[in-house]
N, CA, C and O atoms as a Tinker XYZ file with bonds, in Angstrom:
   384  protein
     1  N     -7.135000  -29.295000  -48.357000    73     2
     2  CA    -7.207000  -28.386000  -47.404000    64     1     3
     3  C     -8.818000  -28.655000  -46.612000    63     2     4     5
     4  O     -8.970000  -28.179000  -45.487000    81     3
     5  N     -9.413000  -29.055000  -46.951000    73     3     6
     6  CA   -10.670000  -29.410000  -46.849000    64     5     7
     7  C    -10.971000  -30.744000  -45.986000    63     6     8     9
     8  O    -12.098000  -31.018000  -45.572000    81     7
     9  N     -9.842000  -31.526000  -45.770000    73     7    10
    10  CA   -10.091000  -32.562000  -45.389000    64     9    11
    11  C     -9.330000  -32.408000  -43.812000    63    10    12    13
    12  O     -9.191000  -33.255000  -42.929000    81    11
    13  N     -8.885000  -30.874000  -43.870000    73    11    14
    14  CA    -8.028000  -31.183000  -42.447000    64    13    15
    15  C     -9.352000  -30.509000  -41.480000    63    14    16    17
    16  O     -9.375000  -30.400000  -40.254000    81    15
    17  N    -10.136000  -30.213000  -42.207000    73    15    18
    18  CA   -11.510000  -29.672000  -40.991000    64    17    19
    19  C    -12.686000  -30.601000  -40.738000    63    18    20    21
    20  O    -13.504000  -30.315000  -39.864000    81    19
    21  N    -12.808000  -31.770000  -41.514000    73    19    22
    22  CA   -13.635000  -32.564000  -41.265000    64    21    23
    23  C    -13.591000  -33.073000  -39.945000    63    22    24    25
    24  O    -14.392000  -32.729000  -39.076000    81    23
    25  N    -12.433000  -34.096000  -39.728000    73    23    26
    26  CA   -12.474000  -34.509000  -38.195000    64    25    27
    27  C    -12.727000  -33.613000  -37.127000    63    26    28    29
    28  O    -13.580000  -33.762000  -36.252000    81    27
    29  N    -11.607000  -32.288000  -37.307000    73    27    30
    30  CA   -12.191000  -31.251000  -35.764000    64    29    31
    31  C    -13.955000  -31.402000  -35.738000    63    30    32    33
    32  O    -14.573000  -31.912000  -34.804000    81    31
    33  N    -14.539000  -30.866000  -36.913000    73    31    34
    34  CA   -15.883000  -30.640000  -37.156000    64    33    35
    35  C    -16.842000  -31.951000  -36.840000    63    34    36    37
    36  O    -18.024000  -31.825000  -36.516000    81    35
    37  N    -16.225000  -33.126000  -36.966000    73    35    38
    38  CA   -16.750000  -34.297000  -36.409000    64    37    39
    39  C    -16.636000  -34.456000  -34.917000    63    38    40    41
    40  O    -17.558000  -34.963000  -34.279000    81    39
    41  N    -15.191000  -33.906000  -34.170000    73    39    42
    42  CA   -15.195000  -34.115000  -32.839000    64    41    43
    43  C    -16.176000  -32.843000  -31.847000    63    42    44    45
    44  O    -16.782000  -32.957000  -30.782000    81    43
    45  N    -15.958000  -31.579000  -32.843000    73    43    46
    46  CA   -16.988000  -30.835000  -32.121000    64    45    47
    47  C    -18.321000  -31.167000  -31.914000    63    46    48    49
    48  O    -18.949000  -30.651000  -30.990000    81    47
    49  N    -18.756000  -31.868000  -32.575000    73    47    50
    50  CA   -20.153000  -32.279000  -32.802000    64    49    51
    51  C    -20.202000  -33.398000  -31.368000    63    50    52    53
    52  O    -20.616000  -33.241000  -30.220000    81    51
    53  N    -19.641000  -34.420000  -32.000000    73    51    54
    54  CA   -19.602000  -35.207000  -30.340000    64    53    55
    55  C    -19.680000  -34.656000  -29.437000    63    54    56    57
    56  O    -20.670000  -34.740000  -28.709000    81    55
    57  N    -18.581000  -33.850000  -29.164000    73    55    58
    58  CA   -18.111000  -33.566000  -27.800000    64    57    59
    59  C    -19.415000  -32.343000  -27.098000    63    58    60    61
    60  O    -19.709000  -32.237000  -25.907000    81    59
    61  N    -19.976000  -31.587000  -28.199000    73    59    62
    62  CA   -21.313000  -30.742000  -28.075000    64    61    63
    63  C    -22.401000  -31.629000  -27.516000    63    62    64    65
    64  O    -22.996000  -31.449000  -26.453000    81    63
    65  N    -22.556000  -32.488000  -28.271000    73    63    66
    66  CA   -23.786000  -33.724000  -27.854000    64    65    67
    67  C    -23.430000  -33.758000  -26.651000    63    66    68    69
    68  O    -23.996000  -33.047000  -25.821000    81    67
    69  N    -22.473000  -34.548000  -26.338000    73    67    70
    70  CA   -21.481000  -35.014000  -25.201000    64    69    71
    71  C    -21.521000  -34.226000  -23.842000    63    70    72    73
    72  O    -21.803000  -34.744000  -22.762000    81    71
    73  N    -21.189000  -32.856000  -24.044000    73    71    74
    74  CA   -21.767000  -32.032000  -22.851000    64    73    75
    75  C    -23.088000  -31.785000  -22.536000    63    74    76    77
    76  O    -23.421000  -31.594000  -21.366000    81    75
    77  N    -23.882000  -31.766000  -23.452000    73    75    78
    78  CA   -25.184000  -31.670000  -23.251000    64    77    79
    79  C    -25.714000  -32.483000  -22.378000    63    78    80    81
    80  O    -26.353000  -32.137000  -21.384000    81    79
    81  N    -25.471000  -33.575000  -22.715000    73    79    82
    82  CA   -26.032000  -34.982000  -22.155000    64    81    83
    83  C    -25.348000  -35.395000  -20.680000    63    82    84    85
    84  O    -25.781000  -36.051000  -19.732000    81    83
    85  N    -24.148000  -34.741000  -20.915000    73    83    86
    86  CA   -23.282000  -35.231000  -19.375000    64    85    87
    87  C    -23.897000  -33.739000  -18.424000    63    86    88    89
    88  O    -24.049000  -34.066000  -17.247000    81    87
    89  N    -24.115000  -32.852000  -18.570000    73    87    90
    90  CA   -25.016000  -31.592000  -18.015000    64    89    91
    91  C    -25.656000  -31.994000  -17.202000    63    90    92    93
    92  O    -25.511000  -31.985000  -15.980000    81    91
    93  N    -27.025000  -32.686000  -18.337000    73    91    94
    94  CA   -28.390000  -32.869000  -17.535000    64    93    95
    95  C    -28.461000  -33.972000  -16.599000    63    94    96    97
    96  O    -29.284000  -34.178000  -15.707000    81    95
    97  N    -27.307000  -34.742000  -17.012000    73    95    98
    98  CA   -27.242000  -36.300000  -16.249000    64    97    99
    99  C    -26.401000  -35.762000  -14.927000    63    98   100   101
   100  O    -26.537000  -36.493000  -13.947000    81    99
   101  N    -25.651000  -34.735000  -14.762000    73    99   102
   102  CA   -25.136000  -34.359000  -13.646000    64   101   103
   103  C    -26.414000  -33.911000  -12.833000    63   102   104   105
   104  O    -26.904000  -34.502000  -11.871000    81   103
   105  N    -26.680000  -33.198000  -13.192000    73   103   106
   106  CA   -27.690000  -31.942000  -12.679000    64   105   107
   107  C    -28.818000  -33.325000  -11.585000    63   106   108   109
   108  O    -28.832000  -33.477000  -10.363000    81   107
   109  N    -29.552000  -34.033000  -12.591000    73   107   110
   110  CA   -30.488000  -35.411000  -12.289000    64   109   111
   111  C    -29.807000  -35.930000  -11.141000    63   110   112   113
   112  O    -30.036000  -35.981000   -9.932000    81   111
   113  N    -28.772000  -36.349000  -12.020000    73   111   114
   114  CA   -27.702000  -37.083000  -10.554000    64   113   115
   115  C    -27.198000  -37.045000   -9.457000    63   114   116   117
   116  O    -27.025000  -37.908000   -8.597000    81   115
   117  N    -26.803000  -35.272000   -9.559000    73   115   118
   118  CA   -26.329000  -34.594000   -8.156000    64   117   119
   119  C    -27.626000  -34.679000   -7.476000    63   118   120   121
   120  O    -27.750000  -35.371000   -6.466000    81   119
   121  N    -28.884000  -33.813000   -8.128000    73   119   122
   122  CA   -30.036000  -33.664000   -7.038000    64   121   123
   123  C    -30.669000  -35.116000   -6.445000    63   122   124   125
   124  O    -31.410000  -35.127000   -5.462000    81   123
   125  N    -30.426000  -35.872000   -6.897000    73   123   126
   126  CA   -30.554000  -37.551000   -6.588000    64   125   127
   127  C    -29.869000  -37.714000   -5.078000    63   126   128   129
   128  O    -30.405000  -37.439000   -4.005000    81   127
   129  N    -28.742000  -38.158000   -5.269000    73   127   130
   130  CA   -27.818000  -38.112000   -4.530000    64   129   131
   131  C    -27.745000  -37.225000   -3.332000    63   130   132   133
   132  O    -27.701000  -37.747000   -2.218000    81   131
   133  N    -27.721000  -35.536000   -3.506000    73   131   134
   134  CA   -27.496000  -34.759000   -2.260000    64   133   135
   135  C    -29.055000  -35.360000   -1.477000    63   134   136   137
   136  O    -29.193000  -35.485000   -0.260000    81   135
   137  N    -30.011000  -35.641000   -2.412000    73   135   138
   138  CA   -31.478000  -35.674000   -1.248000    64   137   139
   139  C    -30.838000  -36.902000   -0.342000    63   138   140   141
   140  O    -30.999000  -36.896000    0.878000    81   139
   141  N    -30.167000  -37.863000   -0.949000    73   139   142
   142  CA   -29.911000  -39.161000    0.147000    64   141   143
   143  C    -29.240000  -38.587000    1.113000    63   142   144   145
   144  O    -29.538000  -38.547000    2.306000    81   143
   145  N    -28.253000  -38.107000    0.534000    73   143   146
   146  CA   -26.762000  -37.094000    1.918000    64   145   147
   147  C    -27.673000  -36.129000    2.869000    63   146   148   149
   148  O    -27.372000  -36.175000    4.061000    81   147
   149  N    -28.666000  -35.324000    2.532000    73   147   150
   150  CA   -29.494000  -34.510000    3.256000    64   149   151
   151  C    -30.555000  -35.466000    4.060000    63   150   152   153
   152  O    -30.917000  -34.940000    5.113000    81   151
   153  N    -30.977000  -36.397000    3.874000    73   151   154
   154  CA   -31.572000  -37.106000    4.901000    64   153   155
   155  C    -31.003000  -38.019000    5.701000    63   154   156   157
   156  O    -31.524000  -38.465000    6.723000    81   155
   157  N    -30.144000  -38.260000    5.350000    73   155   158
   158  CA   -28.723000  -39.548000    6.241000    64   157   159
   159  C    -28.042000  -38.279000    7.047000    63   158   160   161
   160  O    -27.616000  -38.499000    8.181000    81   159
   161  N    -27.935000  -36.981000    6.495000    73   159   162
   162  CA   -27.506000  -36.021000    7.690000    64   161   163
   163  C    -28.625000  -35.574000    8.424000    63   162   164   165
   164  O    -28.445000  -34.876000    9.422000    81   163
   165  N    -29.664000  -35.864000    8.085000    73   163   166
   166  CA   -30.853000  -35.124000    8.844000    64   165   167
   167  C    -31.388000  -36.240000   10.302000    63   166   168   169
   168  O    -31.830000  -35.862000   11.387000    81   167
   169  N    -31.155000  -37.634000    9.838000    73   167   170
   170  CA   -31.355000  -38.706000   10.609000    64   169   171
   171  C    -30.330000  -38.350000   11.581000    63   170   172   173
   172  O    -30.743000  -37.892000   12.646000    81   171
   173  N    -28.663000  -38.514000   11.368000    73   171   174
   174  CA   -27.649000  -38.047000   12.222000    64   173   175
   175  C    -27.720000  -37.023000   13.132000    63   174   176   177
   176  O    -27.195000  -37.048000   14.246000    81   175
   177  N    -28.189000  -36.367000   12.795000    73   175   178
   178  CA   -28.570000  -34.641000   13.972000    64   177   179
   179  C    -29.558000  -34.183000   14.276000    63   178   180   181
   180  O    -29.691000  -33.009000   14.622000    81   179
   181  N    -30.660000  -35.210000   14.191000    73   179   182
   182  CA   -31.902000  -35.043000   14.826000    64   181   183
   183  C    -32.393000  -35.374000   16.138000    63   182   184   185
   184  O    -33.503000  -35.040000   16.552000    81   183
   185  N    -31.148000  -36.345000   17.080000    73   183   186
   186  CA   -30.757000  -36.270000   18.546000    64   185   187
   187  C    -30.518000  -34.618000   18.889000    63   186   188   189
   188  O    -30.504000  -34.298000   20.077000    81   187
   189  N    -30.397000  -33.942000   18.218000    73   187   190
   190  CA   -29.773000  -32.375000   18.572000    64   189   191
   191  C    -30.392000  -31.652000   18.431000    63   190   192   193
   192  O    -30.069000  -30.468000   18.532000    81   191
   193  N    -31.617000  -32.087000   18.121000    73   191   194
   194  CA   -32.607000  -30.757000   17.623000    64   193   195
   195  C    -33.042000  -30.283000   16.331000    63   194   196   197
   196  O    -34.165000  -29.975000   15.931000    81   195
   197  N    -31.601000  -30.291000   15.606000    73   195   198
   198  CA   -31.570000  -29.890000   14.019000    64   197   199
   199  C    -32.766000  -30.155000   13.241000    63   198   200   201
   200  O    -33.233000  -31.267000   12.997000    81   199
   201  N    -33.237000  -28.978000   12.858000    73   199   202
   202  CA   -34.478000  -29.519000   11.631000    64   201   203
   203  C    -34.237000  -29.526000   10.198000    63   202   204   205
   204  O    -33.375000  -28.779000    9.734000    81   203
   205  N    -34.924000  -30.306000    9.444000    73   203   206
   206  CA   -34.607000  -30.756000    7.937000    64   205   207
   207  C    -34.134000  -29.114000    6.983000    63   206   208   209
   208  O    -33.410000  -29.001000    5.994000    81   207
   209  N    -34.890000  -28.022000    7.776000    73   207   210
   210  CA   -34.438000  -26.771000    6.939000    64   209   211
   211  C    -33.042000  -26.208000    7.317000    63   210   212   213
   212  O    -32.346000  -25.621000    6.489000    81   211
   213  N    -32.667000  -26.409000    8.584000    73   211   214
   214  CA   -31.458000  -26.121000    8.860000    64   213   215
   215  C    -30.459000  -27.225000    8.237000    63   214   216   217
   216  O    -29.293000  -27.174000    7.848000    81   215
   217  N    -31.087000  -27.885000    8.286000    73   215   218
   218  CA   -29.547000  -28.968000    7.148000    64   217   219
   219  C    -29.576000  -28.929000    5.944000    63   218   220   221
   220  O    -28.634000  -29.439000    5.338000    81   219
   221  N    -30.717000  -28.283000    5.175000    73   219   222
   222  CA   -30.677000  -27.958000    3.757000    64   221   223
   223  C    -29.956000  -26.483000    3.776000    63   222   224   225
   224  O    -29.734000  -26.058000    2.642000    81   223
   225  N    -29.675000  -25.891000    4.517000    73   223   226
   226  CA   -28.612000  -24.608000    4.693000    64   225   227
   227  C    -26.984000  -25.218000    4.486000    63   226   228   229
   228  O    -26.036000  -24.542000    4.089000    81   227
   229  N    -26.954000  -26.276000    4.763000    73   227   230
   230  CA   -25.668000  -26.997000    4.309000    64   229   231
   231  C    -25.370000  -27.142000    3.241000    63   230   232   233
   232  O    -24.188000  -27.396000    3.011000    81   231
   233  N    -26.193000  -27.055000    2.293000    73   231   234
   234  CA   -26.324000  -27.569000    0.838000    64   233   235
   235  C    -24.780000  -27.385000    0.157000    63   234   236   237
   236  O    -24.126000  -28.245000   -0.434000    81   235
   237  N    -24.519000  -26.367000    0.360000    73   235   238
   238  CA   -22.671000  -25.893000   -0.069000    64   237   239
   239  C    -21.899000  -26.774000    0.533000    63   238   240   241
   240  O    -21.069000  -27.178000   -0.281000    81   239
   241  N    -21.747000  -27.363000    1.768000    73   239   242
   242  CA   -20.742000  -27.787000    2.303000    64   241   243
   243  C    -20.963000  -29.646000    2.346000    63   242   244   245
   244  O    -20.083000  -30.342000    2.852000    81   243
   245  N    -22.332000  -30.312000    1.707000    73   243   246
   246  CA   -22.653000  -31.398000    1.703000    64   245   247
   247  C    -22.534000  -31.639000    0.244000    63   246   248   249
   248  O    -22.722000  -32.817000   -0.057000    81   247
   249  N    -22.280000  -30.864000   -0.711000    73   247   250
   250  CA   -22.240000  -30.939000   -1.998000    64   249   251
   251  C    -21.361000  -31.607000   -2.255000    63   250   252   253
   252  O    -21.802000  -32.622000   -2.795000    81   251
   253  N    -19.966000  -31.635000   -2.151000    73   251   254
   254  CA   -18.722000  -32.205000   -2.446000    64   253   255
   255  C    -19.025000  -34.404000   -2.453000    63   254   256   257
   256  O    -18.804000  -35.057000   -3.473000    81   255
   257  N    -19.344000  -34.824000   -1.602000    73   255   258
   258  CA   -20.045000  -35.855000   -1.260000    64   257   259
   259  C    -20.948000  -36.738000   -2.335000    63   258   260   261
   260  O    -20.960000  -37.967000   -2.415000    81   259
   261  N    -21.526000  -36.017000   -2.951000    73   259   262
   262  CA   -22.787000  -36.417000   -3.707000    64   261   263
   263  C    -22.408000  -36.427000   -5.372000    63   262   264   265
   264  O    -22.912000  -37.111000   -6.262000    81   263
   265  N    -21.130000  -35.220000   -5.459000    73   263   266
   266  CA   -20.634000  -35.012000   -6.706000    64   265   267
   267  C    -19.891000  -36.150000   -6.600000    63   266   268   269
   268  O    -20.151000  -36.739000   -7.650000    81   267
   269  N    -18.983000  -36.952000   -5.865000    73   267   270
   270  CA   -18.227000  -37.836000   -6.010000    64   269   271
   271  C    -18.894000  -38.886000   -6.555000    63   270   272   273
   272  O    -18.314000  -39.492000   -7.457000    81   271
   273  N    -20.144000  -39.301000   -6.169000    73   271   274
   274  CA   -21.049000  -40.416000   -6.841000    64   273   275
   275  C    -21.594000  -40.061000   -8.324000    63   274   276   277
   276  O    -21.717000  -40.880000   -9.235000    81   275
   277  N    -21.911000  -38.613000   -8.394000    73   275   278
   278  CA   -22.800000  -38.173000   -9.380000    64   277   279
   279  C    -21.814000  -38.751000  -10.911000    63   278   280   281
   280  O    -21.852000  -39.817000  -11.524000    81   279
   281  N    -21.007000  -37.521000  -11.111000    73   279   282
   282  CA   -19.950000  -37.624000  -11.905000    64   281   283
   283  C    -19.854000  -38.824000  -12.754000    63   282   284   285
   284  O    -20.357000  -39.086000  -13.846000    81   283
   285  N    -18.994000  -39.556000  -11.882000    73   283   286
   286  CA   -18.610000  -41.340000  -13.073000    64   285   287
   287  C    -20.175000  -41.727000  -13.641000    63   286   288   289
   288  O    -20.498000  -41.967000  -14.804000    81   287
   289  N    -20.818000  -41.709000  -12.727000    73   287   290
   290  CA   -22.331000  -42.212000  -13.132000    64   289   291
   291  C    -22.774000  -41.274000  -14.354000    63   290   292   293
   292  O    -23.214000  -41.854000  -15.346000    81   291
   293  N    -22.685000  -39.679000  -14.370000    73   291   294
   294  CA   -23.673000  -39.126000  -15.405000    64   293   295
   295  C    -22.649000  -39.117000  -16.769000    63   294   296   297
   296  O    -22.980000  -38.821000  -17.917000    81   295
   297  N    -21.171000  -39.574000  -16.237000    73   295   298
   298  CA   -20.145000  -39.567000  -17.810000    64   297   299
   299  C    -20.655000  -40.922000  -18.242000    63   298   300   301
   300  O    -20.765000  -40.821000  -19.464000    81   299
   301  N    -21.019000  -42.119000  -17.885000    73   299   302
   302  CA   -21.689000  -42.967000  -18.009000    64   301   303
   303  C    -22.750000  -42.779000  -19.355000    63   302   304   305
   304  O    -22.841000  -42.862000  -20.580000    81   303
   305  N    -23.300000  -42.535000  -18.384000    73   303   306
   306  CA   -25.090000  -41.971000  -18.781000    64   305   307
   307  C    -24.917000  -40.737000  -20.062000    63   306   308   309
   308  O    -25.888000  -40.615000  -20.809000    81   307
   309  N    -24.093000  -40.130000  -20.228000    73   307   310
   310  CA   -24.059000  -39.349000  -21.263000    64   309   311
   311  C    -23.219000  -40.034000  -22.527000    63   310   312   313
   312  O    -23.344000  -39.858000  -23.739000    81   311
   313  N    -22.274000  -40.920000  -21.736000    73   311   314
   314  CA   -21.483000  -41.465000  -23.292000    64   313   315
   315  C    -22.608000  -42.768000  -23.825000    63   314   316   317
   316  O    -22.726000  -43.131000  -24.995000    81   315
   317  N    -23.270000  -43.261000  -22.794000    73   315   318
   318  CA   -24.368000  -44.361000  -23.565000    64   317   319
   319  C    -25.283000  -43.584000  -24.364000    63   318   320   321
   320  O    -25.511000  -44.014000  -25.495000    81   319
   321  N    -25.878000  -42.469000  -23.976000    73   319   322
   322  CA   -26.820000  -41.777000  -24.731000    64   321   323
   323  C    -26.376000  -41.176000  -25.770000    63   322   324   325
   324  O    -27.257000  -41.116000  -26.628000    81   323
   325  N    -25.076000  -40.539000  -26.194000    73   323   326
   326  CA   -24.584000  -39.464000  -27.313000    64   325   327
   327  C    -24.207000  -40.888000  -28.027000    63   326   328   329
   328  O    -24.994000  -41.056000  -28.959000    81   327
   329  N    -23.219000  -42.043000  -27.911000    73   327   330
   330  CA   -22.990000  -43.198000  -28.686000    64   329   331
   331  C    -24.462000  -44.176000  -29.115000    63   330   332   333
   332  O    -24.493000  -44.827000  -30.160000    81   331
   333  N    -25.319000  -44.153000  -28.390000    73   331   334
   334  CA   -26.733000  -45.050000  -28.714000    64   333   335
   335  C    -27.134000  -44.114000  -30.086000    63   334   336   337
   336  O    -27.382000  -44.592000  -31.193000    81   335
   337  N    -27.137000  -42.458000  -29.690000    73   335   338
   338  CA   -28.194000  -41.981000  -30.369000    64   337   339
   339  C    -27.240000  -41.443000  -31.768000    63   338   340   341
   340  O    -27.791000  -41.189000  -32.839000    81   339
   341  N    -25.845000  -41.327000  -31.577000    73   339   342
   342  CA   -25.033000  -41.465000  -32.886000    64   341   343
   343  C    -24.761000  -43.050000  -33.759000    63   342   344   345
   344  O    -24.233000  -42.996000  -34.870000    81   343
   345  N    -25.164000  -44.423000  -33.161000    73   343   346
   346  CA   -25.079000  -45.364000  -34.092000    64   345   347
   347  C    -26.809000  -45.744000  -34.590000    63   346   348   349
   348  O    -27.232000  -46.315000  -35.595000    81   347
   349  N    -27.539000  -45.136000  -33.377000    73   347   350
   350  CA   -29.338000  -45.445000  -33.907000    64   349   351
   351  C    -29.164000  -44.702000  -35.389000    63   350   352   353
   352  O    -29.387000  -45.496000  -36.303000    81   351
   353  N    -28.864000  -43.543000  -35.775000    73   351   354
   354  CA   -28.798000  -42.346000  -36.726000    64   353   355
   355  C    -27.696000  -42.821000  -37.737000    63   354   356   357
   356  O    -27.510000  -42.164000  -38.761000    81   355
   357  N    -26.948000  -43.971000  -37.468000    73   355   358
   358  CA   -25.994000  -44.230000  -38.515000    64   357   359
   359  C    -24.978000  -43.322000  -38.572000    63   358   360   361
   360  O    -24.283000  -43.359000  -39.587000    81   359
   361  N    -24.704000  -42.466000  -37.679000    73   359   362
   362  CA   -23.970000  -41.458000  -37.796000    64   361   363
   363  C    -22.528000  -41.811000  -37.997000    63   362   364   365
   364  O    -21.791000  -41.323000  -38.854000    81   363
   365  N    -22.207000  -42.737000  -37.088000    73   363   366
   366  CA   -20.950000  -43.769000  -37.135000    64   365   367
   367  C    -20.438000  -44.433000  -38.268000    63   366   368   369
   368  O    -19.247000  -44.557000  -38.555000    81   367
   369  N    -21.442000  -44.865000  -38.911000    73   367   370
   370  CA   -21.185000  -45.260000  -40.284000    64   369   371
   371  C    -21.145000  -44.493000  -41.357000    63   370   372   373
   372  O    -21.073000  -44.888000  -42.521000    81   371
   373  N    -21.189000  -43.401000  -40.982000    73   371   374
   374  CA   -20.945000  -41.827000  -42.038000    64   373   375
   375  C    -19.884000  -41.672000  -41.755000    63   374   376   377
   376  O    -19.110000  -41.442000  -42.684000    81   375
   377  N    -19.418000  -41.714000  -40.569000    73   375   378
   378  CA   -18.272000  -40.807000  -40.012000    64   377   379
   379  C    -17.081000  -41.892000  -40.363000    63   378   380   381
   380  O    -15.956000  -41.393000  -40.343000    81   379
   381  N    -17.148000  -43.298000  -40.681000    73   379   382
   382  CA   -16.209000  -44.317000  -41.025000    64   381   383
   383  C    -16.045000  -43.482000  -42.500000    63   382   384
   384  O    -15.275000  -43.901000  -43.364000    81   383
């Protein structure tokens, strides 16, 4: 009976670690990408007299573009961090 719960506990542990790292990496990557998108958009609309603060109000409409670049990058960073930490603490060997 106890053997049934071991893989599930290990999977939940790794998934929880991955989700925390993924959310932090997504927030950081999205903010960085959004900054670039805001500056590019501000440059495009500068000739029409639109200020940067007005373009910052377009944040919800500009968010999908940075997310398309940020989510794969965040997943790669999170996987590297989680499995690197598991390997450094020899938890992968303990699971085997």
